[in-house]
Each structure stands twice: as C-alpha cells, then as structure tokens.
N, C-alpha and C positions, 0 to 999 in steps of 0.2 A: 590375788597377788599377795605375797607374804609381806611381813613388816619390812620397811626400808632400812638400809644401812647407810649412814652418812659419813662423808669425809670431813672431819672437823679440823684436822691439822696436817700440814705437809712439811717435809724437810728433805733437802738433797745436797749432795756434794759430788762434783764430777770435774772433768777437764775444763768445763766452761764456767765454773763458778763454785765458790765454797758454800753457797746457800741459794735459796730460791731466787732472791732478788738479783744476785749476780748472774744467775742462769738466764733470767728473763732479759737482762741487759744484753747478754751475748746473742740471744735470738734477734732482738731488735736491731743489733749492729751487724748481724751476719758473721759473727766471729766464732769460728770452729776451734776445738781444743786440741787438734792433732799437731804434733811437732816431733822433732827428733827426740829420742829417749834422753831424759835428764836424770832420773832417779833409778831406773831399772838397769842393772849391770848385765848386759847381754852382748854376745858376739855379733848380734845383728844390729847393734846400736846405730850404725850409720846407714843401714839398708832399709829398715822397716819403721815407718812413723807409727807412733802410738798416741793415745789420748790420756796422758797422765794428769792426775790432780797436781796442781802447781804448788806443792808444798812438800817439804822434807818430812820425815817421820817425827822429828822434833817439833816442827811447826804444827803438825796434825795433833800430836800429843797435847800441846798447849790448848788447842781448841776443844779437844775431847775431854780433857781433865783426867787423862790416863797416862801411865808411864810410857816413854818412847820405845822401850825394849819389846813391847808386845806387838803382835802382828799388825801390819798396815790395814788389813781387812777390818780388824776390830776398831781401829782408830777411825776409819771412815764411817763405819757403822754407828759408832757412838755419836759422832758429830751430827749426822743426818737425823738420827732418832731423837737426840736432844732438841734439835730445831723443831721437829714435828710436834713433839710433846709441848714445848713452849708455845708454839703457834696455836695449838688447840686450847690452851689456857683453861683446862678443866679444874674446877674447884673441888677440893676434898677428894682428890684422886685416890688417896689411901683407903677411903671407905668403899671403893668400887671394886668389882671383879675385873682386874686388868691382866691382859695377856701380852706377851712379846713373842711374835712369830717372825722369825728372821731367816732369810735364805742366803746361802753362799755356795760357791763351788770349789774354792781353793783353800778355805780354812786358813791356817797359819803357815801355808806353804812357803811364803816369802821368807820367813824366818828359818824354816826347816832346810831350805836350800843353802842358806849360809852355814848352818850347822854341818851339813854333810861335806861341804867343801873343805872345812878344817878337819873333820873326822876321818875322811878318806885319805888325807895326806898323813895323818898321825892319829891312830885310834885312842890316843890319850888326850886329844884336844877336841874342841867343840863345846859350846855352851849349852847345857841341857835346858836352860830357860827358853832356848830357841825352838825346842821341839815339844814342850809340854802342852802347847795350845795348837798342835798341828791339825787336829780333826775339826770338821765344820761346826759341830755342836759346841765346841769350846768357845768359839767366837761369840755365839749367841749368849752363852752363859756369862761371859765377861761383861758384855754390854747390858744384859738384864740386871746384873748386880749394880752396875753404874746407874741405871735408871731407877733402881729400887723395886723392880717388878718381881713378884714372887708367886703370884696366883697360878699363872700358866706360862710355860716357856717351851717353845718348840722350834726345831730347825728343819728347813726343807731344802733339798738339793736335787733338782730335776733339770740340770743344765740351764739353758738360757730362758726357760720358762719358770725358773725357781721362785723369783720374788712375786711374779704374777700369781702363782699358786699360793704363796704365803698370804697374799692379800685376800684372795677369795676363801681361803681356809679361815682366816680371821672373821670374815663376813658370815660364814656359815656358823661359827661358834656364837656370834652375836645373835643371829636369827634363832638359834636353839636355846638362847638365854643362858648359855654357859659362861659368857663374858658380857660385861657392860661396855668395855673399851678394849680395842685391840690395836697395838702398835705393830704394824705389819709392813714388811718390805724386805730389803736385802742389801748386801754389800759384796764387792769383790775387788781385790787389789791385783795389779799386774804381777805376774811371776814369770821366771824363765821357763818353767815347765809348761805353762799355758802357751806362751809365745812359741816355744819350740814345737809343741804339739800341733798348733794351728798351722805353723809353717810347714810341718811334715805333710799335712793334709793339702798343702798348696792352695790355700784359700785366703792368704794375706796379700794385700795390695802394697806394693812398694811406693805407691803414690797415695794421695788422699782418696778415700773411698768414694764411689759414685753409685749409690743405691738406685736401682731401677733404671739405670742407663744401659743402653745397648752395648757400650764399651766397658762395662764394669769388669773388674778383674779380681775383686775380693774385698775383704773387710779390713778395717783398722781396729786393733784391740784397744779397749779403754778400761778405765777403772772408776769406781765411785760407789755411792750408796744413796738410798732414798727410802723414806718411810711415810706412810699415811697413818693417821690416827682415825680408826673406824669407831663409830659410836652408834648405839641404838637410838631409836626415835625418842625414847624417854630421856636419855642424856642430851640429845640434840636440842630438846626444848629448854634445857637448863643452861645452855651455853650463852656466854655474853655476846658472842658474834655469830652471824649466820654461817653455817657450814658451806664448804665450797660446792658440793654437789652430792648426789647419791651414787653409790655403786649399784646400778640397777640390774646388771646382768653379768654373768660369768660362766665360762664353760671350759673344761679340759677334755681333749680328745687325743688319742694316740693311734697313728696309722701304722706304727711298728714296721715301717718300710725298710729302714737301714739304720745302722748304729750312728752314723754321722751325717746322713743326708735325708732331706725331706722327700716325700712322695712327689714325683714330677707332676702328678695330677692335682696336687694340693689337697688331698683327701682330709688329712688331719686339720689343716688350716681352715678348710671349708666347714667342717663339723664344729670346730671351736667357735668360729664367728656366728654360724647359724644358731648354735646352742645358746650363746650369750644373748642374741637378739630375741630368741624365743622366750628365755627367762624374763627379759625386760618387757615382753609384749610389744615389740617393735618390728616394723617392716624395714627392708633395706632402704626405702625412700626416706625413712626417718633419720638416718645417720648423716650428720653434718660433716664429720671429719674422721678419717682413719689414721691413727698413729701406726704406721707400718712397722712390722718387724724389720724389714728393709736392711739387711746386713750388707748388701753389695756383692754377694757371691752369686755365681751363675745359678746354682741349684736353688738357693733360698728364694731369690727374687722371682724366678719363674714359677716356683711352687705357690708362693703367696699370691702372685699376680693372677695365676690361673684360677685359684680359689675365689678371688675377688671378682673376676670376670664371670664366673659361674653364678655367683650370688647376687651381684649388683647389676649386671647388664640389663638394659642398654644405658642406664643413667648412673653415673658414678659420683660419689661424694668427693670432696676435696681430700687429698691424702698426701702424706710426706713421711720420710724417715728422719727422725731426729738423731739417729746414729750418724748422720752426716755431720753433726756437731760434736757429739759425745764419744764417737767410736762405739764399738760393741762392748758393753760393760758386763757381758755374760750374766751371771746370777743376779746382778743388780739391775739389769736393763728393764725388766718388767715394772719394777717399782719407780725407777727414774722416769720412765715414760708415763706411769700412772700420775705422778706429780705434774708432769707437763700437760697431761690430759685434763686434770682438775683445773689447772690454770687456763687452759684453752676455753673451758666452759665459763669460769668466773670472769675472765677478762675479754672474752670474745676474740681469741687469737687462733690463727692458722699458721703453723710454722713452715718455713721453706725447706725444700729438699735441696741442699747445696750441691753444686757441681753437676747438676743434671743438664745434659745437652741433647742426647739422642734417644728417641722413643724406642723401647724394646719392640722388635718386629712381631713378637708373639702376642702383644697386648694392645688393646684399643684405647688405652688411657695413659695419661702422663701424670706424674706427681706435681704438686704445687711448688713453684720455684721462687715465689716472692713472699715476704712477710705481710700478713694481713691482720689488722686489729680493728677493734670497735665494731664487730659484727655480732650477730646472735648465733651462738653455738649451743644447741640444746642437747645433742647426743654425740659422744665420742667413743669410737671403738678402738681399743688399744691391743695390738697383737704381740705375743711373745711365743716364739716357736723354738723348741730345743732339740738337742741331739736325741736320737732314739725315737723321734716322731712325737715327742711330748709337746703338744700344742695347746696354748691357753689364750683366750681372749677375754678382756675385761670391758665392760660397757659402763660409761659414766654419763649421768643425766642431770640436767639443770633442775634445780628445786623450784 
C-alpha cells in the first residue's frame, strides 16, 4: 500500500449553502436548493427550475474578495477554495510545495454571453473585460493568484467528472512527492449556453429531479464550487487538528460509448468503482455508503445502477444522490460530493435521496430516503460520470 493522502480541509458553496456548515444544515432539514431562476437571464426562466447559489455577483464578490465584473465561476471558486484553505489551517504554507488543481467546464462563459449580446447588435459595443477570461484555465489562474499559490497550477475539464479527476490528480502528485499540499476541486456557474445545450438533449426536468426513481424525467442544473485540501502523511502529522479522512482509492475509466450518453451496461461506471476499491484494498462489503452520480436522467441512472448491481449484488450499501439537493453542478459536482463524503465519514451521516417514490423496475435496490446521523461510516464511494464516457470514482476512508 502506498503512502496515504489525507483530507485536511474542505470548503463548498452551492444552492444549499454558502459554506460547509450551511450545507449540512440543509441536509438535516431536507431543504433542497432548486427554485425558479433568479439570477440567470434565460427564455426558460419560468419553465425550468435550477439550483442557483442564492447570491448576486456583487454579494459573491464581497465573499471572494474579488471584483464583481469577473466571471461568476471564478467568484464561486475563490469562495470555496478560501474556506478549504482556512479550514486546513496549515502553518507556514509558504514554505511548502503547494498546488492548485481546479476544474471547470464553462470558464467565463457567463460573461462572454453578455458581451456577444451587445456585440452582435452593434460590433462597436461590448465590454472586452467580459471576454478576456473566457477560457477554463483563466478561471484557475485568477483564483490561484488570489490564494497566492505559485508552485503548481493546473486546470482539468472532463465534463461532469472534472473535479473528481482534479482531486485524484492532486493525490497522485502528493504520492509522487511533487507536492506537499494540493488544493483540489472545481467550480461551475450556470450559463445560458449550458442550459440550452442540456435542454436540446431533452434531459432537463421541468419539475424537481427524482434521481433513481422509476418516474424520473431528467436533471436540474445547478452551480457551485468545492475544494479539498490534500496533504501528505508528513504534513498531516503537523496539523493542529485531525484530518477528516483519507483518500484511499480512485480510478478513472472511459467506456467511449457515446458523446453524451453512458453505456447502458454501465461498463465505465463498473470499472471506475472496481478500480477505486482495488486501489484501497477493499471489498464491496466494506463500503458503507455510495454517493451516487445520480443525475435523474433515464440513461445515467440505469447505467450506474446496472454497474452497482453487477459489483455489489446481492448485498447493497446505503446510497443516495445529493444532486437531489444541489442539482447537477457539472464540473463542480465531483468535488462538492467529495466534501459531502468527507463529512459523511467524520460525522457519521447518510444523506437522503429526496423525492424518491418508485423503485426502478430494472434494479433490485432503492436509495436511502431519510437522513441518518450518529452512525459509523468507514468507507464512502463517490461517483462522478461525465460525457464521452469519462467515469471517475473516489473512495474516502476513516482514519
């Protein structure tokens, strides 16, 4: 077994809270973040619910310590990364090899959309400051500058598995002694382009999503950010407080089945989960909870469910989709759910799968529907499966 990697700090912002504490309150109270669009200007405003962060750009800028004119993606990223770094409370950080590995899929598109509305009406109009941070890497660089990270900076964009891949990339760099500390995760803001694209695929639900329900009709898009602070064993021993857990296993697999659909047999999903457990030296019976990818679409849920049936039958761990609270936050979903997984282990929590009523006819199991706490949770498997068949699973274990 190679040297362990520890989760020393966590931070998140999403539709259910501006930080970790608010998010945990939302789970305890069964309060989901979906509602009618408030900040995104879309022709679908009154037809499609979304899970927006309940802050204007000006309010986010005040929390981030950044100017309000930059991308909402960068603002969300900075808020969550700052919380994670503060939570880790690592002394003399400047003397260590620190990396910032951040994922996103929309970059500064929320601002670019505004530019082109003015530019197309009159090519002498449009503010160039709205397009200079369009590409995904620019968002990472803005936040890295804010955090003061200079040793290693990288951006990952692999659709909905992006921030899960960022996390295990950070872990690999620590294992190879290339970094002492990795701030890893991702962010994505809602944009019209994203909403219209998913609507064209006909996988958005006009009601609140129902992951793993027989009557599911699609997903609700969300936005947010989350980061974990990964540290080596040497750094973990120097911390003032005990780490949350270890990142004991991870795996990425690609079934390359379709550009926007998962293999109906769940091949990529199966390989990712199996690979993460193999790395951690665990058996299916060791897993206490699965944080499902669970988007609520016909294709995703049957693919993931089929893979779980193949891997875990006949005895299944508790499982749920926290996207029933946060919506599908795309490139941020893997890291948001990594934070929830770390809290599941530290506080002994199993999250409910909201709005579940009817068991899928193809599957012999059902998700957890009630909030459970004060139990022992030793191992949590967190799934993030993206377009193009890019499937990643992270495995978190109690120390």
